[in-house]
C-alpha positions as CSV (number, residue, x, y, z in Angstrom):
1,X,14.1,0.0,-9.4
2,X,16.7,-2.5,-10.4
3,X,15.3,-2.8,-13.6
4,X,15.0,1.1,-14.1
5,X,18.9,1.5,-12.9
6,X,20.3,-1.4,-14.9
7,X,20.5,0.9,-18.4
8,X,22.1,3.6,-16.7
9,X,25.9,3.5,-18.1
10,X,27.2,6.4,-15.8
11,X,26.1,4.4,-12.4
12,X,27.5,1.2,-11.0
13,X,24.8,-0.5,-9.1
14,X,24.6,-3.4,-6.8
15,X,21.6,-4.7,-5.5
16,X,22.1,-6.7,-2.0
17,X,19.8,-9.3,-0.7
18,X,19.4,-10.8,2.6
19,X,19.9,-14.0,1.2
20,X,17.1,-15.7,3.0
21,X,15.2,-17.0,-0.1
22,X,16.5,-19.9,-1.7
23,X,15.7,-19.5,-5.2
24,X,15.4,-15.2,-5.5
25,X,13.9,-14.0,-8.6
26,X,16.6,-13.0,-11.3
27,X,17.6,-9.2,-11.4
28,X,19.1,-7.3,-14.6
29,X,22.3,-5.9,-12.2
30,X,25.1,-7.5,-10.3
31,X,23.6,-8.9,-7.3
32,X,25.6,-9.6,-3.6
33,X,23.5,-11.9,-1.0
34,X,24.1,-12.2,2.7
35,X,24.3,-10.1,5.5
36,X,27.1,-7.7,6.3
37,X,27.8,-8.5,10.1
38,X,26.2,-5.9,11.8
39,X,26.7,-2.3,11.3
40,X,30.6,-2.2,11.3
41,X,30.5,-4.8,8.1
42,X,28.3,-2.5,6.3
43,X,30.7,0.2,7.3
44,X,33.8,-1.7,5.5
45,X,31.8,-2.6,2.4
46,X,30.8,0.7,2.0
47,X,34.3,1.9,2.4
48,X,35.9,-1.0,0.2
49,X,33.3,-0.8,-2.6
50,X,33.4,3.4,-2.4
51,X,30.1,3.6,-2.5
52,X,28.6,7.2,-2.9
53,X,25.1,6.4,-2.6
54,X,23.0,4.0,-0.2
55,X,19.3,3.3,-0.7
56,X,17.9,1.3,1.7
57,X,14.8,-0.6,-0.4
58,X,14.3,-3.2,2.5
59,X,10.8,-4.6,3.7
60,X,8.9,-2.2,5.9
61,X,9.5,-4.6,8.9
62,X,13.3,-5.2,8.2
63,X,14.1,-2.6,11.0
64,X,17.7,-3.8,11.8
65,X,19.2,-3.5,8.4
66,X,17.4,-0.1,8.3
67,X,18.9,0.8,11.5
68,X,22.4,-0.1,10.3
69,X,21.9,1.6,7.2
70,X,21.4,4.8,8.7
71,X,24.0,4.6,11.2
72,X,26.7,3.2,8.4
73,X,26.1,5.8,5.7
74,X,26.3,8.6,8.4
75,X,29.7,7.2,9.6
76,X,31.0,6.5,5.7
77,X,29.8,10.1,4.7
78,X,27.9,8.8,2.3
79,X,24.3,9.9,0.8
80,X,21.4,7.5,1.8
81,X,17.8,7.4,2.0
82,X,15.1,4.9,2.5
83,X,12.5,3.7,-0.4
84,X,9.5,2.7,1.9
85,X,6.5,1.8,0.1
86,X,3.2,3.4,2.1
87,X,1.5,1.4,4.6
88,X,-2.1,0.0,3.8
89,X,-5.1,2.2,5.8
90,X,-8.5,0.6,6.3
91,X,-11.2,1.2,4.1
92,X,-15.0,1.1,4.3
93,X,-16.0,-2.4,4.7
94,X,-12.6,-3.6,6.5
95,X,-12.5,-5.1,9.9
96,X,-9.0,-4.4,10.9
97,X,-7.7,-5.4,14.7
98,X,-4.2,-3.4,14.9
99,X,-1.4,-5.0,16.7
100,X,1.9,-4.3,17.6
101,X,3.7,-8.0,16.4
102,X,3.0,-11.4,15.3
103,X,3.0,-12.7,19.0
104,X,0.1,-10.2,19.7
105,X,-1.8,-11.1,16.6
106,X,-1.4,-14.9,17.7
107,X,-2.8,-14.0,21.3
108,X,-5.3,-11.9,19.7
109,X,-7.2,-14.7,18.0
110,X,-8.6,-16.0,21.0
111,X,-9.3,-19.4,22.9
112,X,-11.8,-20.7,20.6
113,X,-10.8,-22.9,17.9
114,X,-10.3,-20.5,14.6
115,X,-9.3,-21.2,10.6
116,X,-6.9,-18.7,10.1
117,X,-4.9,-17.9,7.3
118,X,-1.5,-16.7,8.6
119,X,0.1,-14.2,6.0
120,X,3.2,-13.2,7.9
121,X,6.2,-14.8,6.2
122,X,8.1,-17.7,7.5
123,X,10.4,-16.3,9.7
124,X,7.6,-15.6,12.4
125,X,5.4,-18.0,11.9
126,X,6.9,-20.2,14.8
127,X,4.8,-18.0,17.2
128,X,1.5,-19.8,16.3
129,X,2.6,-22.7,18.0
130,X,1.5,-20.7,21.5
131,X,-1.9,-21.1,20.0
132,X,-2.1,-24.7,18.9
133,X,-6.1,-25.0,19.1
134,X,-6.5,-23.3,15.8
135,X,-6.2,-24.3,12.2
136,X,-3.6,-22.7,10.1
137,X,-3.0,-22.0,6.6
138,X,0.7,-20.6,6.4
139,X,2.1,-18.9,3.3
140,X,5.4,-18.4,2.6
141,X,8.2,-18.2,-0.5
142,X,10.3,-21.0,1.3
143,X,9.2,-23.9,3.6
144,X,8.9,-23.4,7.2
145,X,11.7,-24.8,8.9
146,X,11.4,-26.2,11.7
147,X,8.0,-27.0,10.7
148,X,5.2,-25.7,13.4
149,X,4.6,-27.9,16.2
150,X,0.9,-27.4,16.2
151,X,-1.6,-30.2,15.4
152,X,-3.2,-28.6,12.7
153,X,-1.5,-26.5,9.9
154,X,-1.1,-26.5,6.3
155,X,1.8,-24.9,4.1
156,X,1.0,-22.7,1.0
157,X,4.6,-22.2,-1.0
158,X,3.7,-19.2,-3.4
159,X,5.7,-16.3,-4.3
160,X,3.4,-13.2,-4.8
161,X,2.1,-10.9,-6.8
162,X,-1.2,-12.3,-5.5
163,X,-4.4,-11.6,-7.7
164,X,-7.6,-11.0,-6.0
165,X,-9.6,-13.3,-7.9
166,X,-6.9,-16.4,-6.6
167,X,-7.1,-14.4,-3.2
168,X,-10.8,-14.7,-3.0
169,X,-10.8,-18.6,-4.2
170,X,-8.1,-19.6,-1.6
171,X,-10.1,-17.9,1.4
172,X,-13.2,-19.5,0.3
173,X,-11.8,-23.0,-0.4
174,X,-10.2,-23.3,3.0
175,X,-13.1,-21.4,4.7
176,X,-11.1,-19.0,6.5
177,X,-12.5,-17.0,9.2
178,X,-9.7,-14.8,10.4
179,X,-6.7,-13.7,8.4
180,X,-3.1,-12.4,10.5
181,X,-1.2,-10.1,8.1
182,X,1.7,-7.6,8.3
183,X,1.0,-3.9,6.9
184,X,3.5,-4.3,4.4
185,X,2.0,-1.8,1.9
186,X,1.9,-2.0,-2.2
187,X,0.0,-3.9,-4.7
188,X,1.7,-7.3,-4.5
189,X,0.0,-8.4,-1.6
190,X,-3.0,-6.5,-1.1
191,X,-5.3,-9.2,-2.9
192,X,-6.1,-10.9,0.5
193,X,-6.8,-7.7,2.0
194,X,-9.6,-6.8,-0.6
195,X,-10.5,-10.4,-0.6
196,X,-10.9,-10.2,3.2
197,X,-13.0,-7.1,2.8
198,X,-15.3,-8.8,0.2
199,X,-16.0,-11.9,2.3
200,X,-16.6,-10.0,5.7
201,X,-13.4,-11.6,7.0
202,X,-11.4,-10.1,10.1
203,X,-7.9,-9.2,9.9
204,X,-5.3,-9.1,12.6
205,X,-2.9,-6.3,11.2
206,X,0.8,-6.1,12.3
207,X,1.6,-2.6,12.1
208,X,4.9,-1.0,11.7
209,X,7.3,0.4,14.3
210,X,8.4,4.1,13.6
211,X,11.7,4.2,12.1
212,X,14.1,7.2,12.3
213,X,17.2,7.8,10.7
214,X,17.1,8.2,6.6
215,X,14.8,10.7,4.7
216,X,12.1,8.8,3.0
217,X,10.5,8.2,-0.3
218,X,7.3,6.0,-1.2
219,X,7.5,5.1,-4.8
220,X,10.0,4.1,-7.0
221,X,9.4,7.3,-9.5
222,X,10.7,9.5,-6.4
223,X,13.6,7.6,-5.8
224,X,14.7,7.7,-9.0
225,X,14.5,11.6,-8.8
226,X,16.1,12.0,-5.9
227,X,18.9,9.7,-8.1
228,X,19.0,11.9,-10.6
229,X,19.4,14.9,-8.2
230,X,22.0,13.5,-6.7
231,X,24.1,12.5,-9.8
232,X,23.5,15.8,-11.1
233,X,25.2,17.4,-8.1
234,X,28.3,15.1,-8.5
235,X,28.4,16.2,-12.3
236,X,28.5,19.8,-11.1
237,X,31.0,19.4,-8.7
238,X,33.4,17.7,-11.5
239,X,33.4,14.3,-9.6
């Protein structure tokens, strides 16, 4: 979406990043990085920068900032909507066990030692410490800090998108028996789900919590249409 908006001379665009990735991908629009200091800080930012339109395009599991965005936009009388890619759904051949949290996913692994591909991101990887009998392969963009305390863990530092062929090779090479993943949706990380299906590997899937507050679109194209409508309404009012 940033690429699509970068050439729009009538728009003054700023992209906000959480600041949790040490080396984020370069962007074609101005970037601010780091938190706002809760909903009150976000309200101040929107007012200080005279923001007219707020787009919540955060990760589907970033519930706190999404809730703050909805409250802040309402307080500032700013137009706002969320871009939320649709969740994955199981298809024929998938072997999914749905759970509601990473901690539930770790508990669902059971007592017998397993070879586990943990693809939940580094922030919640420490939940695996509760089940040290398993051998974990943990994939994240940045290192897991502090490292896990389990005796058998390997770290894979990599940034998506991940190709199906590479995911098949990785799961087979490490003889993975279970994949633990978050239902983040989208194409960039779906390869592991398709690979698990082809190899007959169980997936313990952490499902999203319900979110409320802002109207939602599911594609960049729909978001751009909504932006165009917003800009047109401003021009019609002479703003």
